[in-house]
N, C-alpha and C positions, 0 to 999 in steps of 0.2 A: 328429457332433462330440461330443467328451467335454465334459460340463458340470461346472463346478466345484461342489462340494457346498455347498449353502446352509445356513448355520447361523443359529440364532435370534439376535436382537439381544442377548439377555442373555448369550450366550456370547462376545461380541466383546470380549475382554479386552485384546488388544494387537495392534499391527501385526505381521504374520507374513511370513516369507520364503516365496516361491513357488518350489517346486522339484519335480522329477519330471516325467515325460513327460505324465501325465494332466493335471496342473495347467497345465503349459506349453502344452498343446494348447488349453486353454480360455481363455487370455489373449486379450483383444480386441486387434485390430490397433491399432498406435500411429500415428495419422496425423501427418504433418509438414507444415510450411508454409514455402515459400521466397519468399513475397511479403511486402512490408512495408506494403502498403496495406490499408485497412479492407475486410474481407470481408463478404459478405452474412450476415445473421443465420440461425441454424438454427431453423426452425420445428418444433415437436413433431409427430411422426407418430403418437403414441399418448399416452394419458393426458390430463390436463386441458389445455385450450387456454390459451395465454398469449402475450403479445407479447414476443418475445425481444429481448435487448439487442444493440447494435452496439458493438464495441470499436474505439475510435479507433486506426488504424494496427495493428490486430490482428485476431483471429478467435476463434471459440468452438470448444472441443474437442468433436468428435462423440462420441456414446456409443452403446451398444447395450443393449437390454433383455434380461435373463436372469431369467425369472420376474418377480418384482416388484422386482428390483434394477436400478438404472441403473448401467452399468459404463463406466468411463473408463480410459484408459491414458496416463500421463505418462511421458516419457523425459527424464531429466536428462542434458544433454550439452553439449559445447562447440558454440557457434554463431557465425556471422558475420553481423553486422547492418550493413546499409548505410544510414546516416543521411542521406546526400546523395550525389549522383553522385560516385563515386570515393572517398568517405569511409567506409571500412569499419572496424568495430571487432570484435575477436576477444573474444567474451564467453562466459559460461556461461548456459544457459537451459533451456527445455523444448520438445521437439517442433519443433526447428528455429528457434525464435524466442526473443528476449529483449526485453521481458517474455514470459513463457509465455502460452499460450492461456487465454482465459477459460473457467472451468468454470461451467456454468449448469444449475440444477435448480430444483425447486419445493419449498416448505416441505412436509414430510411424506415426501418421497422417501427411499428407502433407496439409498445410493450405495456402490458398490464401486470403489475407485480403485487400479489397479495402478501401481506406480512402478518403473521400470527405471533403474538407474544406469549411465550410460556416461561418467561423469567419471573423472579420474585419481585421485580420492580418495573416501572414503565420504561419504554425505549422508543426509538425512532430509527429510520434508515436514511442516511444521507448518501447521495450518489456523487461521489467525490470527482470533481473536474468535469462533470457533464453539463451540457447546456439544456436546460429544461425550465418549465414554469416555476416561479418562485415558490408557489404553494406545494410543489412536489419535492422541494430541496431537503426536507427532513430535519429541520432544526427545531427541536421541541420548544414550544412556547413562543417562538418567533414566526415560523412559517406554517406551523400546524400544531394541533393538540398532540399531547403525548399518547402513545399506544399503551394503554393500561394492561396489566396482566390479564390474560384470558381473552383479549380483544384482537380483532383482525382489522387492519387498515388496507386501503387500496391506493397504490400509486400507478399512474398511467401517464405516459408521455411518448413523444416521437423522438427517435434517436437521430439527432441532427448531424453529429460528427463522429467519425471513426476514431479509434484509439484504444489504449489500454487504461482502464479506469479502476476504481475500487468502490466498494460500499462499506459503510460502517455507521455506528450510531452517532447522533448528536444529542445524546441524553445521558447525563452522568458519564461523560466520556472517559474521565480518568479511571473509572472503575471498569466500565464495560469494554473499552478498547484494550485495557490492560489484561482483561480476562480472556481476550482472544476473539472479540467480535469484529471481524472484518472478512472481506472476500474480494475477488477480482471480478470486474465487469469488462468484458472484451467486446468491442464494437468493430466488426470487420468492414473494411472499405470495399466498395464494389466498383470503384473507378480510380482514376488518377488522383493523387493528392491535390489539394487546392492550390498549394504554392510550394516551391522548393524551399529548403532551409535558407534563410537570408544569409548573405555573405558575412554579415557582421555578428553572427551568432557562432558560438564555439561550444560544441557538446563536451561536457566535462567527463563523460564516461570514457571516451577514447581520444579526445582531442589533445593536441600538443600546443603549448604556449611558447613564449619566447625563452623560457628557462627549461623546457623539456616537457615530458608527459604531465598532464594536469591531473591532480589527485582529487580527493573527496568523493570518489566512488559514484560519480554521476548524480549527485544530489540535485543539481540544478544546472542551468545553462548560463554562460557568461555572455552578457550583452556588451559589445564594444560601442560605447557612446562617447563622443568627443564634442567639445564646445565648437560651435560653428557648423555642425552638420545640419543640412537642410531637412525639412519635413519630408517623410517618406523616403529618405535616402538610406538605403540598406547596403551601400557599398562598404567594403572593409577599410577602415581608416588606419589599419596597421596596429602593431603592438603599442600599448600604453607606454609613454615616456615617463619613467619614474624620476622625481627630483633627485639630484645628486646626493648621495649619502643616505638614502632612505630604503635601500635594499640590503637584506642580510647577505653577507659574503663569506667566503672561505678564507681562513687564515693559512697562509702558505707555510709559515714557520711553525714548528711544534710549540705547543704551550709549555711554559716552565713546569718543572716537576713540582707537584703540590708539596707543601711543607707539613711536617708533623706539628703537634701541639707545642713542642719545645722549640720550634723554629728551625729545626734542622731538616734537610732534604730527606725524603722517604728512604732513599738508598743508604745514606749515612746512618740514619736512625736504625735501619735494619741491621747494618753491619755492627753497630754498637751493641745492639741487643744480642746478636749472634755471638760476638766476641766474649761476652760475659757469661754465656751459657756453659754449664758443666754437664758432662755426661754422667749418667747414673748407671751405665751398663755394667752388669755383673756386680753391682754393689747392693748391699742390703738396704732395706728401707730405713730411713731415719725416724727416730722417735722424738 
């Protein structure tokens, strides 16, 4: 089998198109999935041992080792997803599914990801939140050429940090992401985290603020920053002091009963209407 030439990480400047018989012969197989139920995790057969993730109603993308590179193959393509019996949606996704398969690797891994475009328009892949060379960031027209229909591009970079990330296009995003083009990228840590959560950060998913549990469903983290804090000071300055009269508050006394259009209270207006009503029970219909 022809082996793709391996370049040093310093030479990885930009995502590149894969062309020619030699390169095409070395592209790993692109697995596909036609099931919408959670699939068993993929346990590593080489390298460091770790506990793989299980993707709810999804699966993890298989890989192959080529020297010290872990190689994956994503295929951007139209897919059909059945959400319930007989309820099928025509979407865009990766390798037969939307969302696409989870890519799973280990901090320090060198990954090579082939992306083949089977969509009716060009696309790219952006590795959201990951630290990598600018030319591998997947922003069409800015950091790389677009991946035209029928073409395959190659992304390769070293995984510098662990965490839960995602991949999605940065090409015609309002259409492609709305059509379902996204997937998870999990980078497992092989040691201790670099630093504990600073005292002046408050996770919104489970944190409590001065008024009770913090809402917004974990969209982001609150940073407690105050005037006069020194550089690199991560101590907790305490709750923010709101200026007097700027916080919504509960009214202890009940609000007055809303009025009817005629200016009378709702209860009096109801009584008035009820008093004037006549029963038609056991009476014939009027003509």
